[in-house]
C-alpha positions as CSV (number, residue, x, y, z in Angstrom):
1,M,0.0,0.0,0.0
2,H,1.5,3.3,-1.1
3,I,0.2,6.2,1.1
4,E,1.1,9.8,0.2
5,F,0.7,12.9,2.3
6,R,-2.1,14.0,0.0
7,H,-4.0,10.9,1.0
8,L,-3.7,11.7,4.7
9,R,-4.8,15.3,4.0
10,T,-7.8,14.0,2.0
11,I,-9.0,11.7,4.8
12,Q,-8.6,14.4,7.4
13,A,-10.4,17.0,5.2
14,I,-13.4,14.7,4.4
15,H,-13.7,13.8,8.1
16,E,-13.7,17.4,9.2
17,A,-16.0,18.7,6.4
18,G,-18.5,15.8,6.8
19,G,-18.8,15.2,3.0
20,L,-17.0,15.1,-0.3
21,A,-18.5,18.3,-1.8
22,R,-17.4,20.6,1.1
23,A,-14.0,18.8,1.4
24,A,-13.4,19.3,-2.3
25,E,-14.2,23.0,-2.0
26,Q,-11.8,23.4,0.9
27,M,-9.1,21.6,-0.9
28,H,-9.7,23.6,-4.1
29,I,-10.2,20.5,-6.3
30,T,-13.3,19.0,-8.0
31,Q,-15.5,16.6,-6.2
32,S,-14.9,14.1,-9.1
33,A,-11.2,14.3,-8.6
34,L,-11.6,13.8,-4.8
35,S,-13.9,10.8,-5.3
36,H,-11.3,9.3,-7.7
37,Q,-8.6,9.8,-5.2
38,V,-10.6,8.1,-2.4
39,K,-11.5,5.2,-4.7
40,G,-7.9,4.7,-5.6
41,L,-6.8,4.7,-2.0
42,E,-9.6,2.2,-1.1
43,D,-8.5,-0.1,-4.0
44,Q,-4.9,-0.1,-2.6
45,A,-6.2,-0.8,1.0
46,G,-8.7,-3.4,-0.1
47,V,-11.3,-2.1,2.3
48,E,-13.8,0.8,2.4
49,L,-12.6,3.9,4.2
50,F,-16.0,5.5,4.5
51,V,-19.5,4.5,5.5
52,R,-21.2,5.9,2.4
53,R,-24.8,5.5,3.5
54,S,-24.3,7.8,6.5
55,K,-25.0,11.5,6.5
56,P,-22.7,13.3,7.3
57,L,-20.2,11.0,5.7
58,K,-18.4,8.9,8.4
59,L,-15.2,7.0,8.4
60,S,-15.2,3.2,8.6
61,P,-13.0,1.5,11.3
62,A,-10.2,1.3,8.6
63,G,-10.7,5.0,7.8
64,M,-10.4,5.9,11.5
65,R,-7.0,4.1,11.6
66,L,-5.9,6.2,8.6
67,L,-7.3,9.4,10.2
68,K,-5.3,8.6,13.4
69,L,-2.1,8.3,11.3
70,A,-3.0,11.6,9.6
71,Q,-3.4,13.4,12.9
72,Q,0.0,12.1,14.1
73,V,2.0,12.8,10.9
74,L,0.6,15.9,9.3
75,P,1.3,18.3,12.3
76,Q,4.9,17.0,12.3
77,I,5.2,17.7,8.6
78,E,3.7,21.2,9.0
79,A,6.1,21.9,11.8
80,L,9.1,20.7,9.7
81,Q,7.9,23.0,6.8
82,E,7.7,26.0,9.2
83,E,11.2,25.1,10.5
84,F,12.6,25.0,7.0
85,T,10.9,28.3,6.1
86,G,12.5,29.8,9.2
87,L,15.9,28.4,8.3
88,R,15.7,29.9,4.8
89,A,14.6,33.2,6.2
90,G,17.4,33.1,8.9
91,S,14.9,33.4,11.8
92,T,15.4,29.9,13.2
93,G,18.4,27.6,13.7
94,R,20.9,26.2,16.2
95,M,23.5,28.0,18.3
96,H,25.5,25.5,20.3
97,I,28.5,27.2,21.9
98,A,31.7,25.7,23.2
99,I,33.9,27.8,25.5
100,E,37.7,27.5,25.8
101,C,37.8,30.5,28.1
102,H,36.5,29.3,31.5
103,A,35.9,32.8,32.9
104,C,33.8,33.6,29.8
105,F,30.7,32.0,31.3
106,E,30.1,35.2,33.3
107,W,30.5,37.4,30.3
108,L,28.5,35.2,27.9
109,F,25.3,34.8,30.0
110,P,24.2,38.4,29.7
111,V,24.8,38.2,25.9
112,L,22.6,35.1,25.6
113,E,19.9,36.6,27.8
114,Q,19.6,39.5,25.3
115,F,19.9,37.1,22.3
116,R,17.0,34.8,23.3
117,K,14.6,37.8,23.5
118,T,15.1,38.7,19.9
119,W,15.7,35.2,18.5
120,P,13.4,32.9,20.5
121,D,13.3,30.3,17.8
122,V,17.0,29.7,17.8
123,D,18.1,26.7,19.9
124,V,20.8,27.9,22.2
125,D,23.1,25.6,24.2
126,I,26.5,25.9,25.9
127,R,28.7,22.8,25.7
128,P,31.5,23.2,28.3
129,G,32.3,19.5,28.1
130,L,33.7,20.1,24.5
131,A,36.0,22.8,25.6
132,F,39.3,21.1,24.8
133,D,38.1,19.5,21.5
134,A,36.0,22.5,20.6
135,L,37.6,23.4,17.2
136,P,37.4,19.8,15.9
137,A,33.8,19.8,17.1
138,L,33.1,23.0,15.2
139,L,34.5,21.4,12.0
140,K,32.2,18.3,12.6
141,E,29.2,20.6,13.1
142,E,28.7,19.4,16.6
143,V,28.9,23.0,17.8
144,D,28.3,26.2,15.9
145,L,30.6,28.8,17.7
146,V,33.7,28.5,19.8
147,V,34.9,31.2,22.2
148,S,38.7,31.1,22.2
149,S,41.8,33.2,22.7
150,D,43.9,30.9,20.5
151,P,43.1,31.5,16.8
152,E,44.2,28.8,14.3
153,D,44.4,28.7,10.5
154,L,41.6,26.3,9.7
155,P,40.0,25.9,6.3
156,G,36.3,26.9,6.4
157,V,36.6,28.6,9.8
158,E,36.6,32.3,10.6
159,F,38.0,33.8,13.8
160,V,36.0,36.9,14.5
161,E,37.5,39.4,17.0
162,L,35.4,40.0,20.1
163,F,37.5,42.1,22.4
164,D,40.9,42.6,24.0
165,Y,41.6,42.0,27.6
166,A,44.5,42.0,30.1
167,P,45.3,39.1,32.4
168,V,46.0,40.7,35.8
169,F,47.5,39.5,39.1
170,V,45.0,39.4,42.0
171,A,46.0,39.2,45.6
172,S,44.9,40.2,49.1
173,S,45.7,43.7,50.0
174,L,47.7,42.2,52.9
175,H,49.9,40.1,50.7
176,P,53.6,41.1,50.4
177,L,53.3,41.3,46.6
178,A,50.6,44.0,47.0
179,Q,53.4,46.5,47.5
180,K,54.8,46.0,44.0
181,S,53.6,48.0,41.1
182,F,53.7,44.9,38.8
183,V,54.5,41.3,39.2
184,E,56.8,39.0,37.2
185,A,57.1,35.3,36.7
186,N,59.7,34.8,39.5
187,D,57.2,36.3,42.0
188,F,55.1,33.2,41.7
189,R,57.8,30.7,42.8
190,G,56.8,30.7,46.5
191,E,53.1,31.2,45.9
192,T,49.9,29.1,45.9
193,L,48.3,29.9,42.6
194,I,44.5,29.6,42.5
195,T,43.2,28.7,39.0
196,Y,40.2,27.4,37.2
197,P,40.2,23.6,36.7
198,V,41.5,23.6,33.1
199,E,44.7,22.5,31.4
200,R,47.7,24.8,31.9
201,S,48.0,25.5,28.2
202,R,44.5,27.1,28.4
203,L,45.5,29.5,31.3
204,D,47.0,32.8,30.4
205,V,49.2,32.9,33.4
206,F,51.0,29.7,32.3
207,S,50.9,30.1,28.5
208,Q,51.9,33.8,28.5
209,L,54.1,34.0,31.6
210,L,55.2,31.0,33.6
211,I,55.9,28.4,31.0
212,P,58.1,30.7,28.9
213,A,60.0,31.7,32.0
214,K,60.2,28.0,33.2
215,V,58.7,29.0,36.6
216,E,56.7,26.7,38.8
217,P,54.5,28.0,41.6
218,A,54.9,26.4,45.1
219,A,51.4,25.0,44.8
220,I,48.3,25.1,42.5
221,R,44.8,25.1,43.8
222,Q,42.0,24.6,41.3
223,V,38.6,26.2,41.9
224,E,35.5,26.2,39.6
225,L,33.9,29.5,40.5
226,T,35.3,33.0,40.2
227,A,33.5,34.1,43.4
228,V,35.3,31.3,45.3
229,I,38.7,32.2,43.8
230,L,38.2,35.8,45.0
231,L,37.1,34.6,48.4
232,L,40.2,32.6,48.8
233,V,42.4,35.4,47.6
234,A,40.8,37.9,50.0
235,S,41.5,35.4,52.8
236,N,45.2,35.4,51.7
237,R,45.0,31.6,50.9
238,G,46.8,32.2,47.6
239,V,47.0,34.5,44.6
240,S,45.4,34.3,41.2
241,V,45.5,35.7,37.6
242,L,42.2,36.6,36.0
243,P,41.0,38.7,33.0
244,D,40.7,42.4,33.9
245,W,37.0,42.4,33.0
246,V,36.3,39.6,35.5
247,V,37.8,41.6,38.4
248,R,36.4,45.0,37.4
249,E,34.7,45.4,40.7
250,V,37.6,44.1,42.8
251,K,39.7,47.2,42.1
252,Y,37.3,49.2,44.1
253,S,37.5,46.9,47.1
254,S,40.0,47.4,49.9
255,D,40.3,43.6,50.3
256,Y,42.1,43.1,47.0
257,V,44.8,44.5,44.8
258,T,45.2,44.0,41.1
259,R,48.6,44.4,39.4
260,P,49.8,44.1,35.8
261,L,51.8,41.1,34.7
262,T,55.2,42.4,33.8
263,A,56.1,46.1,33.5
264,K,54.4,46.4,30.2
265,G,51.4,44.3,31.0
266,L,50.0,41.4,29.0
267,K,47.3,41.8,26.3
268,R,45.1,39.0,25.0
269,R,42.3,38.9,22.4
270,L,39.2,36.9,22.6
271,Y,37.7,35.4,19.3
272,A,34.5,33.7,18.2
273,A,35.4,30.8,15.8
274,V,32.6,30.3,13.4
275,R,32.2,28.1,10.2
276,S,32.5,30.4,7.2
277,D,29.2,29.2,5.8
278,D,27.4,30.2,9.0
279,L,29.0,33.7,9.4
280,G,26.4,35.4,7.2
281,K,23.3,34.0,9.0
282,P,21.3,36.8,10.6
283,F,21.1,35.3,14.0
284,M,24.9,34.7,14.0
285,Q,25.5,38.3,13.1
286,K,23.1,39.4,15.9
287,L,24.9,37.3,18.5
288,L,28.3,38.6,17.5
289,G,27.0,42.1,17.6
290,L,25.6,41.6,21.1
291,A,28.9,40.1,22.2
292,G,30.7,43.3,21.1
293,E,28.2,45.5,22.9
294,E,28.6,43.6,26.1
295,A,32.4,43.7,25.8
296,R,32.3,47.5,25.4
297,K,30.2,47.7,28.6
298,L,32.8,45.6,30.5
299,Q,35.7,47.7,29.3
300,A,33.8,50.9,30.2
301,V,33.5,50.0,33.8
């Protein structure tokens, strides 16, 4: 038996209209054509689909089975058509984000909160578990955007500049290093360094300062949350290095000090890695625009 979508629509229309004439009018076809279509479907099924002596026209038990199928399948088809229409128009889609910058959760959430209000039909998700395989996942289309500070030359991938930031030293105002105007790699030798629980190569303090200088801190303590890192630092349980925009409020607190790393300070840039084919999508452009606006707010504080 070969059932087409038009057959399901026919069964549903006749059931709802209560007769062939009205159903044919609603479907914009002749009654003769509709009768021929029903007869052909009944010939395939080998059973009658309607009780023809009833008024209004009623479905037979076999017809009711077919109607049930129509009521299950047709709404799904219509939803899929609407989704495809939205995809063509750029109003719907998927935005799964992987983050290589652990501290970026705090910056990204306000961006996504604004984004969902203007693009409610875009499926947004954050995939922190893919952080260290994020770029391969982007190429495999498992994620759609990667927040990273380490651009690579990858075919089919664009690295869009988001904003610049400075990794800064953070310590208790009672810490001996608080007296210095800047800190250097050697200052970390006797310290407990409090970091996010990520690989050293992903931490600015290691990749940009300690590894090149071949300096190892006395101890390393890994903490998930920025607020807890700052609490431990304020208690003089260790020192940390965080992006300047993360500690923008700390510089106004008497419990902490922030100092540049090296006399000249370190500068880093954050990027959004996006597949080239996706860069022109309206919702992708909107997200990148909001990201830039939020970055400017952070830097203005």
